[in-house]
C-alpha positions in Angstrom: -204.4 -267.5 83.9 -207.7 -269.0 82.9 -210.9 -267.6 84.6 -212.0 -270.3 87.2 -215.6 -269.9 86.0 -214.6 -270.6 82.4 -212.5 -273.6 83.5 -215.4 -275.0 85.5 -217.8 -274.6 82.6 -215.3 -276.4 80.3 -215.1 -279.3 82.7 -218.9 -279.5 83.0 -219.4 -279.4 79.3 -216.7 -282.0 78.7 -218.2 -284.3 81.4 -221.7 -284.1 79.9 -220.5 -284.8 76.4 -218.3 -287.7 77.6 -221.1 -289.2 79.5 -223.5 -289.0 76.6 -220.9 -290.5 74.3 -220.3 -293.4 76.7 -224.1 -294.0 77.0 -224.4 -294.0 73.2 -221.6 -296.4 72.9 -223.2 -298.8 75.4 -226.4 -298.7 73.4 -224.5 -299.4 70.2 -222.8 -302.3 71.9 -226.3 -303.6 72.8 -227.3 -303.5 69.2 -229.1 -300.2 68.9 -228.0 -298.4 65.7 -227.6 -295.0 67.3 -226.1 -292.0 65.5 -225.4 -288.4 66.6 -227.7 -286.2 64.6 -226.7 -282.8 66.0 -225.6 -280.9 69.0 -225.6 -277.4 70.5 -223.6 -276.0 73.4 -224.6 -272.7 75.0 -222.8 -271.0 77.9 -224.2 -267.8 79.3 -222.4 -266.0 82.1 -224.4 -263.0 83.4 -222.1 -260.5 85.2 -225.1 -259.6 87.4 -225.6 -263.3 88.4 -222.6 -265.0 90.1 -223.8 -268.4 88.9 -222.8 -269.5 85.4 -225.2 -271.3 83.2 -224.4 -274.0 80.7 -226.6 -275.9 78.3 -225.4 -278.9 76.4 -227.8 -280.7 74.0 -226.8 -283.8 72.1 -229.4 -285.3 69.7 -229.2 -289.0 69.0 -231.4 -290.9 66.6 -231.7 -294.5 65.5 -232.2 -293.7 61.9 -235.8 -295.1 62.0 -238.5 -293.0 60.3 
């Protein structure tokens, strides 16, 4: 069985990425030429700290210099 903490982190990361994608799509629909330039996902679970940490970074750009 999957660890509940791991499953919660997966849900959080998926929700953040989905929300960012939906926001980017709304901007594209409004005529903004938005592109995903990069992303990082970090998850750190410290056994001494009962609270998990998750960091999701999505970098979008318009292609403008």
